[in-house]
C-alpha positions as CSV (number, residue, x, y, z in Angstrom):
1,M,-20.7,5.3,-26.8
2,T,-22.8,5.8,-23.7
3,T,-22.7,3.5,-20.7
4,L,-26.2,2.3,-21.4
5,S,-25.1,1.3,-25.0
6,L,-22.1,-0.5,-23.6
7,V,-24.1,-2.4,-21.0
8,S,-26.8,-3.2,-23.6
9,I,-24.2,-4.7,-26.0
10,I,-22.6,-6.8,-23.3
11,I,-25.9,-8.2,-22.0
12,T,-27.3,-8.8,-25.5
13,A,-24.1,-10.7,-26.5
14,A,-24.4,-12.8,-23.3
15,A,-28.1,-13.6,-24.1
16,L,-27.5,-14.3,-27.8
17,F,-24.4,-16.4,-27.3
18,G,-25.9,-18.2,-24.3
19,W,-28.9,-19.1,-26.4
20,L,-26.6,-20.4,-29.2
21,S,-24.6,-22.3,-26.7
22,V,-27.6,-24.2,-25.4
23,R,-29.7,-24.5,-28.5
24,V,-27.1,-24.9,-31.3
25,C,-23.7,-25.7,-30.0
26,R,-24.9,-27.9,-27.1
27,L,-22.2,-26.5,-24.9
28,P,-22.3,-25.3,-21.2
29,I,-23.4,-21.7,-21.1
30,T,-20.1,-20.2,-19.7
31,I,-17.9,-22.1,-22.1
32,G,-20.1,-21.5,-25.1
33,T,-20.5,-17.8,-24.4
34,M,-16.7,-17.3,-24.0
35,L,-15.9,-19.4,-27.1
36,L,-18.4,-17.6,-29.3
37,T,-17.3,-14.2,-28.1
38,V,-13.7,-15.0,-28.8
39,I,-14.6,-16.2,-32.3
40,S,-16.7,-13.0,-32.9
41,S,-13.8,-10.8,-31.7
42,I,-11.4,-12.6,-34.0
43,V,-13.8,-12.1,-36.9
44,M,-14.0,-8.4,-36.1
45,I,-10.2,-8.1,-36.0
46,V,-10.0,-9.8,-39.5
47,L,-12.8,-7.7,-41.0
48,G,-11.3,-4.6,-39.4
49,H,-8.5,-4.7,-42.0
50,V,-11.2,-4.4,-44.7
51,F,-13.6,-2.1,-42.9
52,P,-11.6,0.4,-40.8
53,G,-14.8,1.7,-39.3
54,L,-15.6,-1.7,-37.8
55,H,-12.1,-1.8,-36.2
56,A,-12.5,1.7,-34.8
57,W,-15.9,0.8,-33.3
58,S,-14.6,-2.5,-31.8
59,M,-11.6,-0.7,-30.2
60,T,-13.9,1.9,-28.8
61,L,-16.1,-0.8,-27.3
62,V,-13.3,-2.7,-25.6
63,G,-11.6,0.6,-24.5
64,R,-14.7,1.6,-22.6
65,I,-14.6,-1.7,-20.6
66,R,-12.4,-1.1,-17.6
67,F,-11.9,-4.8,-17.0
68,E,-9.6,-4.6,-14.0
69,E,-11.9,-2.2,-12.2
70,L,-15.0,-4.1,-13.1
71,I,-13.7,-7.5,-12.0
72,L,-11.5,-6.7,-9.0
73,H,-13.6,-3.9,-7.5
74,G,-17.1,-4.9,-8.8
75,M,-18.2,-8.3,-9.8
76,L,-15.7,-10.3,-7.8
77,G,-17.3,-9.6,-4.4
78,L,-20.7,-10.8,-5.6
79,L,-19.3,-13.8,-7.4
80,L,-17.3,-15.0,-4.3
81,F,-20.1,-14.3,-1.9
82,A,-22.6,-16.2,-4.1
83,G,-20.2,-19.2,-4.5
84,A,-19.6,-19.4,-0.8
85,F,-23.2,-18.8,0.3
86,L,-24.4,-21.7,-2.0
87,L,-21.6,-24.1,-0.9
88,D,-22.4,-27.3,1.0
89,L,-21.1,-26.5,4.5
90,L,-21.3,-30.1,5.7
91,Y,-18.8,-31.4,3.1
92,L,-16.7,-28.2,3.3
93,S,-16.2,-28.8,7.1
94,R,-15.2,-32.4,6.5
95,E,-12.6,-31.3,3.9
96,K,-11.2,-28.3,5.8
97,L,-7.7,-29.8,6.0
98,A,-7.5,-30.5,2.3
99,V,-9.0,-27.1,1.4
100,G,-6.5,-25.3,3.7
101,L,-3.4,-27.1,2.4
102,L,-4.5,-26.7,-1.2
103,S,-5.3,-23.0,-0.9
104,V,-2.3,-22.0,1.1
105,I,0.6,-24.5,0.6
106,G,-0.6,-25.3,-3.0
107,T,-0.8,-21.6,-4.0
108,L,2.7,-20.8,-2.5
109,L,4.3,-23.8,-4.2
110,S,2.7,-23.2,-7.5
111,T,3.7,-19.5,-7.5
112,A,7.3,-20.3,-6.8
113,A,7.5,-23.2,-9.3
114,L,5.9,-21.3,-12.2
115,A,8.0,-18.2,-11.6
116,G,11.2,-20.4,-11.8
117,V,10.1,-22.3,-14.9
118,M,9.2,-19.1,-16.8
119,H,12.4,-17.4,-15.7
120,W,14.6,-20.2,-16.9
121,L,12.7,-21.2,-20.1
122,L,11.3,-17.9,-21.6
123,P,14.7,-16.7,-22.8
124,V,14.7,-19.8,-25.1
125,F,12.0,-18.0,-27.0
126,G,13.8,-14.7,-27.0
127,I,11.7,-13.1,-24.2
128,A,13.6,-11.4,-21.4
129,A,12.1,-12.7,-18.2
130,P,13.4,-10.9,-15.0
131,W,12.5,-12.6,-11.7
132,I,10.0,-9.8,-10.8
133,E,7.9,-10.3,-13.9
134,C,7.9,-14.1,-13.5
135,L,6.8,-13.7,-9.9
136,F,4.0,-11.5,-11.1
137,F,2.9,-14.2,-13.5
138,G,3.2,-17.0,-10.9
139,A,1.2,-15.1,-8.4
140,L,-1.7,-14.2,-10.7
141,I,-1.9,-17.6,-12.5
142,S,-1.7,-19.9,-9.5
143,P,-5.1,-19.3,-7.9
144,T,-7.8,-21.4,-9.4
145,D,-10.9,-19.4,-10.4
146,P,-14.1,-20.0,-8.3
147,V,-16.4,-18.8,-11.1
148,A,-15.2,-21.3,-13.7
149,V,-14.7,-24.1,-11.1
150,L,-18.1,-23.9,-9.6
151,E,-19.9,-23.8,-12.9
152,M,-17.9,-26.8,-14.0
153,L,-18.6,-28.8,-10.8
154,H,-22.4,-28.3,-11.1
155,R,-22.3,-29.5,-14.7
156,V,-20.0,-32.5,-14.3
157,G,-21.6,-34.1,-11.2
158,V,-18.4,-34.6,-9.2
159,P,-18.9,-36.4,-5.8
160,K,-19.7,-34.0,-3.0
161,N,-16.4,-34.4,-1.1
162,I,-14.3,-33.6,-4.2
163,Q,-16.6,-30.7,-5.0
164,A,-15.9,-29.3,-1.6
165,Q,-12.2,-29.7,-2.0
166,L,-12.0,-28.0,-5.4
167,A,-14.6,-25.3,-4.8
168,G,-13.3,-24.6,-1.3
169,E,-9.7,-24.2,-2.6
170,S,-10.8,-21.9,-5.5
171,L,-12.7,-19.7,-3.1
172,F,-10.0,-19.3,-0.5
173,N,-6.9,-19.2,-2.7
174,D,-8.1,-16.1,-4.4
175,G,-7.3,-14.2,-1.2
176,I,-4.0,-15.9,-0.8
177,G,-3.0,-15.1,-4.4
178,A,-4.1,-11.5,-4.1
179,V,-1.8,-11.0,-1.0
180,L,1.1,-12.6,-2.9
181,F,0.4,-10.3,-5.8
182,L,0.6,-7.3,-3.5
183,A,3.8,-8.5,-2.0
184,V,5.4,-8.8,-5.5
185,L,4.0,-5.4,-6.3
186,E,5.9,-3.9,-3.3
187,A,9.0,-5.7,-4.5
188,S,8.6,-4.1,-8.0
189,R,8.6,-0.7,-6.4
190,G,12.0,-1.3,-4.7
191,E,10.5,-2.4,-1.3
192,A,11.7,-5.9,-1.4
193,P,9.8,-7.8,1.3
194,S,11.4,-10.6,3.3
195,I,9.8,-14.0,3.8
196,G,8.8,-13.0,7.3
197,H,7.2,-9.8,6.0
198,I,5.2,-11.7,3.4
199,G,4.1,-14.2,6.0
200,L,3.0,-11.4,8.4
201,L,1.2,-9.6,5.5
202,L,-0.5,-12.8,4.6
203,M,-1.6,-13.5,8.1
204,L,-2.8,-10.0,8.9
205,K,-4.7,-9.4,5.7
206,S,-6.2,-12.9,5.5
207,S,-7.2,-13.2,9.2
208,G,-8.5,-9.6,9.2
209,G,-10.7,-10.2,6.1
210,L,-12.0,-13.5,7.5
211,L,-12.9,-11.9,10.9
212,L,-14.6,-8.9,9.2
213,G,-16.7,-11.1,7.0
214,I,-17.8,-13.2,10.0
215,A,-18.7,-10.2,12.1
216,L,-20.7,-8.5,9.2
217,A,-22.5,-11.8,8.4
218,W,-23.6,-12.2,12.1
219,T,-25.0,-8.7,12.0
220,A,-26.8,-9.2,8.7
221,S,-28.3,-12.5,9.9
222,E,-29.6,-11.0,13.1
223,L,-31.2,-8.2,11.1
224,M,-32.7,-10.6,8.7
225,R,-34.5,-12.7,11.3
226,R,-36.1,-9.6,12.8
227,V,-38.1,-8.8,9.6
228,E,-40.7,-10.7,7.8
229,A,-40.0,-9.5,4.2
230,Y,-37.9,-11.6,1.8
231,Q,-37.2,-8.4,-0.2
232,I,-35.5,-6.8,2.7
233,E,-33.5,-10.0,3.5
234,I,-32.3,-10.0,-0.1
235,L,-31.2,-6.4,0.1
236,L,-29.4,-7.1,3.4
237,T,-27.4,-9.9,1.7
238,L,-26.6,-7.6,-1.3
239,S,-25.4,-4.9,1.1
240,L,-23.3,-7.6,2.9
241,A,-21.7,-8.8,-0.4
242,L,-21.0,-5.4,-1.8
243,G,-20.6,-3.2,1.3
244,G,-18.4,-5.8,3.1
245,Y,-16.1,-6.1,0.1
246,A,-15.8,-2.4,-0.2
247,L,-15.1,-2.0,3.5
248,A,-12.4,-4.6,3.4
249,E,-10.7,-2.8,0.6
250,T,-10.9,0.5,2.5
251,L,-9.3,-1.2,5.5
252,R,-6.6,-2.8,3.3
253,L,-7.7,-6.3,4.3
254,S,-8.2,-9.3,2.0
255,A,-11.5,-8.4,0.3
256,P,-11.8,-11.7,-1.5
257,L,-11.5,-13.6,1.8
258,E,-13.9,-11.2,3.4
259,A,-16.5,-12.1,0.8
260,V,-15.9,-15.8,1.1
261,A,-16.1,-15.7,4.9
262,A,-19.3,-13.5,4.8
263,G,-21.0,-16.0,2.4
264,L,-20.1,-19.1,4.5
265,A,-20.8,-17.4,7.8
266,L,-24.2,-16.1,6.7
267,R,-25.2,-19.6,5.6
268,R,-24.1,-21.0,8.9
269,F,-25.8,-18.3,11.0
270,N,-29.0,-18.6,9.0
271,M,-29.1,-22.4,9.6
272,N,-29.7,-21.6,13.3
273,H,-33.0,-19.8,12.4
274,L,-36.3,-21.4,11.4
275,H,-37.9,-21.0,8.0
276,A,-40.4,-18.7,9.5
277,E,-37.6,-16.3,10.4
278,I,-35.4,-16.5,7.3
279,S,-36.7,-16.9,3.7
280,H,-34.2,-19.6,2.8
281,E,-35.7,-20.6,-0.5
282,S,-36.0,-17.0,-1.8
283,L,-32.4,-16.2,-0.8
284,D,-31.0,-19.4,-2.5
285,R,-33.1,-18.8,-5.7
286,F,-31.9,-15.1,-5.9
287,W,-28.2,-15.9,-5.4
288,R,-28.3,-18.8,-7.9
289,V,-29.8,-16.4,-10.5
290,I,-27.2,-13.7,-9.7
291,D,-24.4,-16.3,-9.9
292,E,-25.5,-17.7,-13.3
293,V,-26.2,-14.3,-14.9
294,Q,-22.9,-12.8,-13.8
295,N,-21.1,-15.9,-15.0
296,A,-22.5,-15.4,-18.5
297,I,-21.6,-11.7,-18.5
298,L,-18.1,-12.3,-17.2
299,F,-17.2,-14.8,-19.8
300,V,-18.5,-12.5,-22.6
301,L,-16.2,-9.9,-21.2
302,L,-13.3,-12.4,-21.2
303,G,-14.1,-13.1,-24.9
304,F,-14.1,-9.4,-25.8
305,E,-10.8,-8.8,-24.1
306,V,-9.0,-10.5,-27.0
307,L,-9.5,-7.3,-29.0
308,A,-7.2,-5.4,-26.6
309,I,-4.4,-7.9,-26.3
310,P,-1.4,-7.5,-28.8
311,F,-0.6,-11.1,-29.8
312,T,2.7,-11.9,-31.6
313,Q,4.5,-15.1,-32.5
314,R,6.6,-14.8,-29.3
315,T,3.5,-14.4,-27.0
316,F,1.9,-17.5,-28.6
317,E,5.1,-19.4,-27.9
318,S,5.2,-18.1,-24.3
319,G,1.5,-19.1,-24.0
320,G,2.2,-22.6,-25.1
321,L,5.0,-22.9,-22.6
322,A,2.8,-21.5,-19.9
323,I,-0.1,-23.8,-20.6
324,L,2.2,-26.8,-20.4
325,S,4.0,-25.5,-17.3
326,V,0.7,-24.6,-15.5
327,T,-0.7,-28.1,-16.2
328,V,2.4,-30.0,-15.1
329,V,3.0,-27.8,-11.9
330,R,-0.7,-28.2,-11.0
331,I,-0.4,-32.0,-11.2
332,L,2.8,-32.1,-9.1
333,V,1.5,-29.7,-6.5
334,V,-1.8,-31.5,-6.1
335,T,0.0,-34.8,-5.8
336,L,2.3,-33.5,-3.1
337,V,-0.6,-31.8,-1.1
338,L,-2.9,-34.9,-1.4
339,G,0.0,-37.1,-0.2
340,L,0.4,-34.8,2.9
341,V,-3.4,-34.9,3.5
342,R,-3.4,-38.7,3.4
343,L,-0.4,-38.8,5.8
344,L,-2.3,-36.6,8.3
345,Q,-5.7,-38.2,7.6
346,P,-5.3,-41.9,6.6
347,G,-8.0,-43.1,4.4
348,H,-8.9,-39.6,3.0
349,K,-10.6,-39.8,-0.4
350,S,-9.9,-37.5,-3.2
351,S,-9.2,-37.5,-6.9
352,L,-5.8,-36.4,-8.4
353,L,-7.4,-36.3,-11.9
354,T,-10.3,-34.1,-11.0
355,L,-8.4,-31.7,-8.8
356,S,-5.6,-31.4,-11.4
357,W,-7.6,-31.0,-14.6
358,G,-10.4,-29.2,-12.8
359,G,-8.1,-26.4,-11.5
360,L,-9.4,-23.8,-13.9
361,R,-8.1,-20.2,-14.3
362,G,-10.4,-17.4,-15.2
363,G,-11.3,-13.7,-15.0
364,L,-9.3,-13.0,-11.8
365,S,-6.0,-13.9,-13.4
366,I,-6.7,-11.5,-16.4
367,A,-7.8,-8.7,-14.0
368,L,-4.5,-9.1,-12.0
369,A,-2.5,-9.2,-15.2
370,L,-4.0,-5.9,-16.2
371,S,-2.9,-4.6,-12.7
372,V,0.7,-5.4,-13.4
373,P,2.7,-2.1,-13.5
374,D,4.0,-1.0,-16.8
375,L,7.1,-3.1,-16.8
376,Q,9.2,-3.5,-19.9
377,S,7.7,-6.8,-20.9
378,R,4.2,-6.5,-19.5
379,T,2.8,-7.5,-22.9
380,W,4.0,-11.1,-22.6
381,I,2.4,-11.4,-19.1
382,L,-1.0,-10.2,-20.3
383,A,-1.1,-12.2,-23.6
384,T,0.3,-15.4,-21.9
385,T,-2.3,-15.1,-19.1
386,Y,-5.1,-14.8,-21.6
387,L,-4.0,-17.8,-23.6
388,V,-3.8,-19.9,-20.4
389,V,-7.3,-18.8,-19.3
390,V,-8.8,-19.6,-22.8
391,F,-7.2,-23.0,-22.7
392,S,-8.4,-23.6,-19.1
393,V,-12.0,-22.5,-19.5
394,V,-12.7,-23.9,-23.0
395,L,-10.6,-27.1,-23.2
396,Q,-10.2,-28.1,-19.5
397,G,-13.7,-27.0,-18.5
398,G,-15.2,-28.4,-21.6
399,T,-13.6,-31.8,-21.6
400,L,-13.5,-32.7,-17.9
401,D,-16.9,-34.5,-18.0
402,L,-15.9,-36.5,-21.1
403,F,-12.5,-37.2,-19.6
404,L,-14.0,-38.5,-16.3
405,K,-16.6,-40.6,-18.2
406,R,-13.9,-42.2,-20.2
407,I,-11.7,-42.9,-17.2
408,G,-14.9,-44.0,-15.3
409,R,-13.9,-43.0,-11.8
410,F,-13.0,-40.1,-9.5
411,E,-10.1,-41.6,-7.7
């Protein structure tokens, strides 16, 4: 199968399932495309027992998709940059304390709590769960996914201040989660890092990524205002999103945080320039299209990934445990963090319900699960992560608007 054939199949599936989602199923595009792709993949698995050729073709298809490489070192930079660039800076600035505590303290607490729960409860289902594997799972499943979160926020109509809290957290905690994942990776290789080492690693990689993103965004903004051609301005933003992410990876800095900082900083720097100097409308329109098209493609890829995951009764049991644990831990962590925010900022408005049920997991978690070294029980990590992501995107993302309408409030 050629690369062109593979890309054609993925884009055609995204277009067809997107059309069916809107026209027939009346579902949000991302949720509908993922659900329909998962169903199609399951049908191919069932029919593969009758038609071996179909099974061989489907396995060839999914084998050609280097999911980890495509997400972590390809689409993620564009997705994070687009999400940050299109974010409302005014509300994000007002919610910086909540965003900071949710993305840093919340991610750290969630990682530790989920690792402990899985370590102690998985043996009940006959799955050996060493601490290192449970820490891998906690680190990769704790960050909320900006792609799924931002799509859900636009659809549900959440108040702007809560949008800023949830979207800001999901954009920044990706970088925090990635650094934690790298620390656990070092520990799995026998280089057990101390708490101080993890803290230093977190500070250096995070701050380095943020500073790099800001510096590159300032350079891009200055170049953009010196040319009167929106096509060049769009190309400069693309080079910032892709080149900045690649440079951060080369320098071993936090590439996700670099992309977020670049998107936010470019928006802020461009606000200082008049419309005659910067093609604001053309840039916004372009990045909205990029964001929406990539979302559809990403969730089709997530649906196809079910073909490559070996599910067993035990992995379904561990998935059920993980879904329950992730949900409960999310509620407890958000409750604690919001309590701290209200202590430091009396009168702060937020929504425990929206932040808890709206903390979706997505493609980043699966990409990180595929990055787990070949440990003895890596299968349960990958299968369990996939089940949590499907539950999160389809059920949480698909029911939040109905849930909020039934409750009738955001507080």
